[in-house]
N, C-alpha and C positions, 0 to 999 in steps of 0.2 A: 494615370497614375494610382495609384490607391489610396485614399483617406487614411489622416493618423492610426485611426480609432479600425479600420481597418488591417491597416499594417501589423498595429499590436495586437489579434485576433489570427491574424493569419502565423504568428511568431509563438503566440500561445497553445494555440491546436498544434502546428509543430516538434515547440520542446516537450509536449507533451506527450507524443506522440516516439518519439526522439525516444522520450525515460521511460513508456514502457517500454520498447526493444530495448532497450540495454537494459532494463529487472528482469525480463523473459527471457533472454539470452541466459543458458541453462541452469535456467530455476533449478531442474530437478540432480546439476549433476551434484551436489553435496547433502551427503545424507544428513536425514534429520539427526541433532542433539543438544545438547544439555532443556532451555524453558523449552526451547520450538519441537526438544520428542514429547515432551513435556505435556505443552497444550493437546498434539494429534492425539495421544495416549488419552487424556483424558477429559479434555471437552467435546469426543467426536462420540464419546458416549451419550448414551440418554439423557438428556436432558435432567428428568426430574434427579437422576440415580449422581449426575457429576454438579447436583447442589446440595446431596443431601452430605456427597464424598467432600465437597470441595468450597461451599458456602459461607464457611465461619473461618478460613483465613486464606483465601485465592484475592488477591487487591481486582482482579477483573471487575468490572462492571458483571451484574448475572445476564443483560441481555447480552452479552458475548457467550457465554453456554452455547444459549436459544440459536444465533446467529450461525457461533460454528458449526451445530450441528445438522441445521437446516440445511447450510451449504454442503456435509459431507453427501448426505441424501439427493444434492442435485450433481453437485459433480463429481464425487467417487471419493476412494481412499486414498489413491496415491497421494508420492510426494508432492506430485507437480500440484495435485487439487489443491491439497491443504497448501502451501505459499500465494496462492493463485489470489486467495478472498482480502490476503492484508494488502498485496500491491495494489490489486484495482482498489482498495478503497487507496491507500497513500498516495495515489496517483494527483488529486486535487490539489493533492502540496506542491504542485511543478509549478499551477497555476498560484496557488496562492504563495510562494517565494517570491511570485514576481510582480504580485499584487501590494505585498507590501514592500517591495524592493522599489516600486516606482511609486511607494507612497513617499517612505522615509528618503530616497536618495532622487529626488527627479531629475530631469534633465536627459532621458536615457542615461542612468546609469544601472537599468534594473533590469537588461539583460542578459550582462552576465550572471548575475546572482539566480536567476531563472536556468540558466546554462548548468553553474555548477551544481543545483539539484538534482537537475537530470542528469548527468555523468555520476552522481553515488553510485561507489560503486559498494552491495554488497557480498557478501560471502556467498546470500539462498534470492 
């Protein structure tokens, strides 16, 4: 029989993998729109050009421009590639939500919160 800590780790890993699968499924089916399209068009330009055009009024940290541009160089310019970076950066949220739920709601009430975060649907 698995120890409680190992059992929790197995659940966290399984829920994170499930979250990834649910978020990747049909990721590029919905066209870019709104601020997502703005981000792809603006942030994917060379970082210095983006800095000159947006730094005075864009609310995102400066590192976001550099990170998105570097990702575009590595992953390409497809809608899928542009959406994968935020997806990957948000996956640890599943484990964080489970840890927070475990801390604030002890006695095995953490699992429903992690499952809820895992199944959250988004249009992209």
